[in-house]
Backbone bond lengths (Angstrom), bond angles and torsions (degrees), N, CA, C in turn:
res aa  C-N    CA-C-N  psi(-1)  N-CA   C-N-CA  omega(-1)  CA-C   N-CA-C  phi
1 M - - - 1.442 - - 1.472 116.06 -
2 F 1.269 118.26 136.26 1.410 122.68 175.56 1.459 110.19 -119.08
3 E 1.368 118.95 108.99 1.466 123.07 -173.72 1.494 110.70 44.30
4 G 1.234 122.08 47.00 1.459 132.01 -179.14 1.423 119.62 78.62
5 R 1.310 116.05 4.86 1.560 121.28 178.97 1.501 106.26 -99.61
6 A 1.284 120.38 134.22 1.500 128.41 173.20 1.430 104.90 -69.92
7 I 1.255 115.96 131.75 1.523 124.80 176.88 1.497 111.78 -123.72
8 P 1.336 120.06 114.34 1.519 124.60 -177.27 1.527 106.66 -71.79
9 F 1.325 112.61 145.62 1.499 117.54 173.72 1.577 103.33 -150.73
10 R 1.456 102.18 161.23 1.502 114.40 179.57 1.598 106.68 -98.40
11 P 1.249 117.20 149.68 1.506 120.00 177.85 1.621 108.35 -54.45
12 G 1.439 112.21 134.57 1.496 116.13 -177.55 1.433 113.52 83.21
13 Q 1.325 121.63 -11.92 1.558 119.81 -178.11 1.566 107.34 -76.17
14 S 1.369 110.45 146.28 1.436 114.48 179.18 1.552 111.79 -74.56
15 L 1.267 117.10 158.85 1.495 111.02 171.89 1.398 118.89 -62.05
16 A 1.442 117.65 -34.15 1.401 120.41 177.92 1.644 110.70 -60.13
17 G 1.262 111.30 -43.79 1.497 118.87 178.98 1.526 108.61 -62.85
18 A 1.225 119.08 -47.72 1.525 118.96 -179.35 1.519 112.13 -63.92
19 L 1.392 121.76 -37.28 1.372 124.69 -179.44 1.521 109.46 -71.26
20 M 1.313 119.15 -41.90 1.489 121.90 -176.69 1.529 103.83 -68.51
21 A 1.309 124.37 -44.48 1.421 124.94 -179.96 1.596 109.44 -57.38
22 A 1.205 114.58 -31.75 1.479 121.14 179.69 1.564 115.58 -82.68
23 G 1.361 111.89 -5.85 1.491 119.07 177.59 1.458 115.29 96.32
24 V 1.301 119.68 3.09 1.526 126.76 171.33 1.445 109.40 -73.36
25 V 1.347 127.55 109.80 1.391 125.79 170.76 1.429 123.05 -114.16
26 H 1.431 113.48 -3.74 1.502 117.28 173.65 1.449 107.38 -118.57
27 F 1.281 119.17 124.57 1.478 129.24 -177.18 1.425 113.50 -100.64
28 R 1.347 123.50 -33.75 1.520 125.77 -176.69 1.509 106.09 -152.05
29 R 1.354 113.35 170.00 1.451 122.76 177.16 1.639 102.64 -118.78
30 T 1.298 109.42 150.28 1.529 116.91 171.70 1.540 107.77 -74.57
31 P 1.265 117.49 140.16 1.532 119.54 -179.38 1.554 116.68 -67.86
32 V 1.360 120.85 -25.09 1.402 122.19 -178.39 1.518 111.58 -89.28
33 S 1.223 120.48 -54.48 1.443 125.71 -173.63 1.694 114.36 -98.85
34 G 1.316 113.08 -12.79 1.409 117.92 178.89 1.483 111.98 72.92
35 S 1.235 119.30 11.72 1.458 119.00 -178.17 1.545 111.99 -71.81
36 E 1.292 112.99 144.87 1.385 123.67 -175.42 1.452 112.32 -77.31
37 R 1.352 122.06 132.30 1.424 133.94 -175.96 1.473 110.76 -116.07
38 G 1.395 117.39 142.73 1.398 119.36 172.25 1.520 108.57 -147.23
39 P 1.347 110.65 170.22 1.542 114.54 177.39 1.553 119.88 -40.80
40 W 1.302 118.17 127.75 1.364 123.95 178.18 1.619 116.52 -112.34
41 C 1.325 114.28 -61.62 1.357 118.16 -169.19 1.677 108.69 -93.11
42 L 1.280 116.44 -29.13 1.470 124.00 175.53 1.511 110.10 66.10
43 M 1.464 117.62 20.56 1.313 117.65 177.31 1.564 113.90 -141.54
44 G 1.337 115.41 26.05 1.402 123.14 172.77 1.470 119.71 79.51
45 I 1.325 116.36 9.96 1.533 118.34 178.49 1.424 117.64 -92.11
46 C 1.435 117.17 -38.10 1.463 119.38 -169.69 1.515 115.46 -89.96
47 Y 1.267 121.73 -18.02 1.458 125.63 177.55 1.573 114.41 65.89
48 E 1.419 115.94 22.42 1.429 120.77 -178.83 1.490 109.66 -80.11
49 C 1.393 120.64 -18.06 1.331 122.26 -172.42 1.572 112.46 -100.29
50 L 1.228 120.18 21.49 1.462 121.19 -179.65 1.455 119.04 -62.21
51 L 1.238 118.37 124.41 1.444 124.81 177.93 1.603 111.34 -126.71
52 R 1.255 112.25 166.38 1.594 120.22 166.19 1.473 102.08 -90.15
53 V 1.375 110.01 121.29 1.484 117.49 172.30 1.592 113.88 -118.33
54 D 1.211 115.66 116.92 1.533 121.97 179.50 1.493 106.92 53.78
55 G 1.435 117.42 42.29 1.457 122.19 170.60 1.568 111.61 86.85
56 S 1.262 115.60 1.89 1.619 118.95 174.03 1.414 112.62 -107.65
57 D 1.369 114.89 124.07 1.532 115.66 -177.98 1.583 109.80 -82.61
58 N 1.260 115.38 171.76 1.513 124.71 176.15 1.523 111.80 66.93
59 Q 1.176 120.35 30.25 1.552 122.74 175.29 1.362 106.36 -82.99
60 R 1.402 117.45 124.77 1.477 125.94 175.68 1.537 107.08 -74.35
61 A 1.285 122.84 106.01 1.441 126.76 -178.87 1.555 111.14 -59.51
62 C 1.380 118.75 -33.36 1.384 121.58 177.22 1.511 117.35 -69.77
63 M 1.371 111.48 -19.57 1.525 115.18 -178.71 1.490 108.69 -109.48
64 T 1.255 121.12 5.90 1.502 124.08 176.76 1.446 117.17 -110.14
65 A 1.372 114.84 122.27 1.301 121.49 178.60 1.605 114.89 -65.12
66 A 1.344 118.37 133.04 1.428 121.48 -179.15 1.658 100.65 -74.05
67 R 1.370 108.85 144.04 1.483 118.62 178.37 1.545 110.17 -148.75
68 P 1.322 110.86 154.03 1.523 114.00 176.55 1.516 111.77 -60.38
69 G 1.323 112.36 143.07 1.483 123.28 177.93 1.425 115.59 78.78
70 M 1.328 116.94 -3.80 1.490 120.26 -178.08 1.653 106.38 -65.47
71 K 1.347 114.40 137.46 1.381 123.81 171.57 1.375 118.84 -111.00
72 T 1.356 123.74 116.61 1.315 123.13 -170.48 1.617 112.79 -127.65
73 E 1.322 117.29 152.58 1.431 116.55 179.71 1.534 106.07 -152.38
74 R 1.412 116.89 162.49 1.476 122.73 174.29 1.485 108.17 -68.42
75 Q 1.391 114.84 157.94 1.378 119.12 170.50 1.566 108.92 -133.96
76 D 1.330 115.82 161.35 1.432 118.33 -179.12 1.632 106.37 -97.13
77 G 1.199 110.23 120.87 1.587 119.22 -177.98 1.538 112.87 55.23
78 A 1.163 116.73 -164.29 1.512 125.72 -176.78 1.524 105.19 -101.33
79 R 1.308 119.65 123.92 1.430 120.91 177.64 1.563 113.58 -67.36
80 L 1.197 117.36 130.92 1.446 123.61 -179.68 1.546 112.94 -108.05
81 D 1.383 116.98 146.02 1.397 117.39 179.43 1.580 106.38 -89.80
82 A 1.349 117.70 -170.46 1.486 122.42 -176.13 1.523 111.72 -63.58
83 A 1.267 121.53 -25.81 1.488 125.73 -179.02 1.506 109.41 -93.09
84 G 1.278 121.37 1.14 1.459 124.11 173.78 1.510 112.09 90.80
85 E 1.294 112.34 9.27 1.553 116.81 -178.34 1.574 109.81 -87.07
86 Q 1.250 119.43 160.68 1.474 118.02 167.69 1.505 107.37 -62.39
87 A 1.412 112.56 130.84 1.444 118.90 175.15 1.475 114.51 -80.32
């Protein structure tokens, strides 16, 4: 599920791949400008595909396998911990 919408996927497909195949192209917004961001490198380097997955922020959709029952949603920016690191 992506924000309440059922998203089909194939076994072994990444969450980013399944979402893009379903027409979802923006995964998060930047905190300052509100610009929409989406997958860029698709290999876990750029962090543009961060989503909240099953209640956990900062999940890289390109590195996360899609699975039944998964609940995903957009997030604003990258979540930071108290030390200013990505949580």
